[in-house]
Structure formats: structure tokens, C-alpha cells
C-alpha positions in Angstrom: 105.9 117.5 95.0 104.3 114.7 97.0 101.3 112.8 95.7 98.7 111.3 98.0 96.8 108.4 96.5 93.5 107.7 98.2 90.4 105.6 98.0 87.9 104.1 100.5 90.5 101.6 101.7 93.4 104.1 102.3 94.8 103.8 105.7 95.4 107.5 106.3 93.4 109.3 103.6 90.1 107.3 103.3 88.4 110.5 104.6 88.8 111.9 101.1 86.7 109.1 99.7 83.0 109.5 98.9 82.4 106.3 100.8 83.7 107.9 104.1 81.0 107.9 106.7 80.4 111.6 107.0 76.8 112.7 106.9 75.8 115.6 104.7 72.7 117.6 104.7 71.5 119.2 101.5 68.1 120.7 100.9 66.9 119.6 104.3 67.8 115.9 103.7 70.6 114.1 105.4 72.6 111.5 103.5 75.0 109.0 105.2 77.8 109.7 102.7 78.7 111.8 99.6 78.1 108.6 97.6 74.5 108.3 98.7 73.8 111.9 97.6 75.6 111.6 94.4 73.9 108.4 93.3 70.4 109.7 94.4 70.8 112.8 92.2 70.9 110.6 89.1 67.1 110.2 89.5 65.4 113.6 89.9 62.1 112.4 88.4 61.9 109.4 90.7 61.8 110.7 94.3 60.8 107.3 95.7 63.9 105.7 94.3 66.1 108.7 95.4 64.8 108.1 98.9 65.6 104.4 98.7 69.1 105.3 97.8 69.4 107.9 100.5 68.3 105.3 103.1 70.3 102.3 101.9 72.8 101.0 104.5 76.1 101.3 102.7 77.7 103.5 100.1 78.4 100.4 98.1 74.7 99.7 98.0 74.0 103.3 96.9 76.5 102.9 94.1 74.9 99.7 92.9 71.5 101.3 93.0 72.8 104.3 91.0 74.3 102.0 88.4 71.0 100.1 87.9 69.1 101.1 84.8 65.8 99.7 86.0 65.0 103.4 86.8 65.7 106.0 84.1 68.7 108.2 84.8 68.4 111.9 84.0 69.4 112.5 80.4 71.6 115.4 81.5 73.7 113.4 83.9 76.9 113.6 82.0 76.5 117.4 81.9 75.7 117.9 85.6 77.5 115.1 87.4 80.6 117.2 88.1 78.5 120.0 89.5 76.6 117.5 91.7 79.9 116.3 93.0 81.1 119.8 93.9 77.9 120.4 95.8 78.4 117.1 97.7 82.0 117.5 98.6 81.6 121.2 99.5 78.8 120.1 102.0 81.0 117.3 103.4 84.0 119.5 104.1 82.1 122.6 105.3 79.8 120.6 107.5 82.7 118.7 109.1 85.4 121.2 110.2 87.7 118.3 111.3 87.6 116.8 107.8 88.1 120.3 106.3 91.3 120.7 108.5 92.5 117.3 107.4 91.9 118.2 103.8 93.8 121.5 104.3 96.7 119.6 105.9 97.2 117.7 102.6 98.5 120.9 101.0 100.6 121.2 98.8 100.4 117.5 97.9 98.7 116.4 94.7 95.6 114.3 95.4 94.9 111.3 93.2 91.9 109.0 93.6 93.2 105.5 93.0 90.6 103.5 91.1 90.4 100.0 89.7 88.2 101.0 86.7 87.0 104.6 86.9 89.1 106.7 84.6 86.9 109.8 84.9 86.9 110.4 88.7 90.2 108.6 89.3 93.3 107.0 88.0 93.9 103.3 87.5 97.0 101.4 88.8 98.4 101.8 85.3 98.2 105.6 85.6 95.2 106.0 83.2 92.5 108.5 84.1 91.5 112.1 84.5 91.5 112.3 88.3 88.5 114.7 88.4 87.9 113.7 92.1 91.4 114.6 93.1 91.3 117.9 91.1 88.0 118.9 92.7 89.3 118.1 96.2 92.4 120.2 95.5 90.3 123.1 94.3 88.1 122.9 97.4 91.2 122.6 99.6 92.8 125.7 98.0 89.7 127.8 97.7 89.6 130.9 99.9 85.8 130.5 100.1 84.7 126.8 99.7 81.3 127.7 98.4 82.9 129.5 95.5 84.7 126.4 94.0 84.4 126.4 90.2 84.8 123.5 87.9 
């Protein structure tokens, strides 16, 4: 079976990346990318900081702000981060039918997020990692009803 490796720099599959410029609207707020939403959700007790992340110019800036520990991250983050990602990618692909079709067109290939360091969401060049992002995208792609994707 074919494997599709992707990240934000992929020539043909960068649309699978959380950095891809596809606005999503969740709870009446619009985020420039999945990455903006994901990083903002780390700080539920700091709505001002969440707003700064939502409005920052680039997904790289959002990621840096989410990595900062100058603001307290929710203690439950490790328990909820995958569910937050499911909410975000479901919004992305249901709110952008063209991207949903492109995702569908990847079937039956295995999707693998190529990462330099992140062994939770992706897989390194050396093949180390859990590829949770790829697994979630394949579940979303293969779901009969996208809003019913389960972890």
C-alpha cells in the first residue's frame, strides 16, 4: 500500500498540515488555521492570551505562543489534546469541501506526518513516532459521518 508523507512543506499534500491556510470557525470564532485553534485551546483560563494566539499572523507564531510557559497551560492538556485536534481537523475538512475531497482522494494510502522532532503527532526521518496526526486524518477520511470520528 502506498504511503503519503506530509508536512507544511509538502509539494502536493501540504493541505493535510495544521499550518495550511484554511480558516475554521468553532464556537463562533474564526481561526486562520488548525494550528491557531489547537494552540489557543491550551489556555482555557486565559481568554486574552487565547485571543492573541487566534489573531497572530502565522501558524508558526501560534505554535511558539502555545509552547511558551509564561502563561499556565491547562493541567488536563495531555488528556484532552487529541480530542481538541479531532474537533479542529473535523472543522477544517467539513467547512472546506474541496479539502475534504482532496483528503478522500488520498484513500487507500497510509498518511504519515513527517516531523523533525515530534514523535507523538508525527514520525521522524528515522521512522520513530506514533503518527497520531496521520491516524486521525485517516479515521476522518474513512468515516461515514465525519462528526462521528472517535479516537
